C-alpha positions in Angstrom: 82.4 -300.8 -102.6 82.9 -300.8 -106.4 80.3 -299.3 -108.6 77.5 -301.6 -109.9 75.1 -299.0 -111.4 75.9 -297.3 -114.6 74.7 -295.4 -117.6 71.0 -295.4 -118.3 70.3 -297.1 -115.0 71.8 -294.2 -113.0 70.0 -291.6 -115.1 66.6 -293.4 -114.6 67.2 -293.7 -110.9 68.0 -290.0 -110.5 65.0 -288.9 -112.6 62.6 -291.2 -110.8 63.9 -290.2 -107.4 63.6 -286.5 -108.2 60.1 -287.0 -109.7 58.9 -288.8 -106.5 60.4 -286.2 -104.2 59.0 -283.3 -106.4 55.5 -284.8 -106.5 55.6 -285.3 -102.7 56.6 -281.7 -102.2 53.9 -280.5 -104.5 51.3 -282.4 -102.5 50.5 -284.9 -105.3 51.8 -287.9 -103.3 51.5 -288.7 -99.6 54.5 -289.1 -97.4 55.6 -292.4 -99.0 56.8 -290.4 -101.9 60.0 -289.6 -99.9 61.1 -293.1 -100.8 62.4 -291.3 -103.9 65.5 -290.5 -101.8 66.6 -294.2 -102.2 66.9 -294.2 -106.0 68.2 -290.7 -106.0 71.0 -291.7 -103.6 71.9 -295.0 -105.4 72.0 -293.2 -108.7 74.1 -290.4 -107.4 76.7 -292.7 -105.8 76.6 -295.4 -108.5 76.2 -298.3 -106.1 73.1 -300.3 -105.2 73.2 -302.8 -102.3 70.2 -304.7 -103.6 72.2 -305.7 -106.7 74.9 -307.5 -104.6 73.0 -310.8 -103.7 72.1 -311.2 -107.4 75.4 -310.3 -108.9 73.9 -307.6 -111.1 76.2 -305.0 -112.5 74.9 -302.5 -115.1 78.1 -300.5 -115.5 80.9 -301.3 -117.9 83.9 -303.0 -116.4 87.2 -301.1 -116.7 
């Protein structure tokens, strides 16, 4: 499982994930806001399974 999410993509995923979770905890969004766990997790680990079938890789190759 090599990383396929990098740089700005990771930062945006983490920010969006935290925003969705925060808004849900604050009562601004219904229960579906917990979907923010997905972008938060993929941003944190740097790997997105949805990128695999399309061959997308936003991180720089070493």
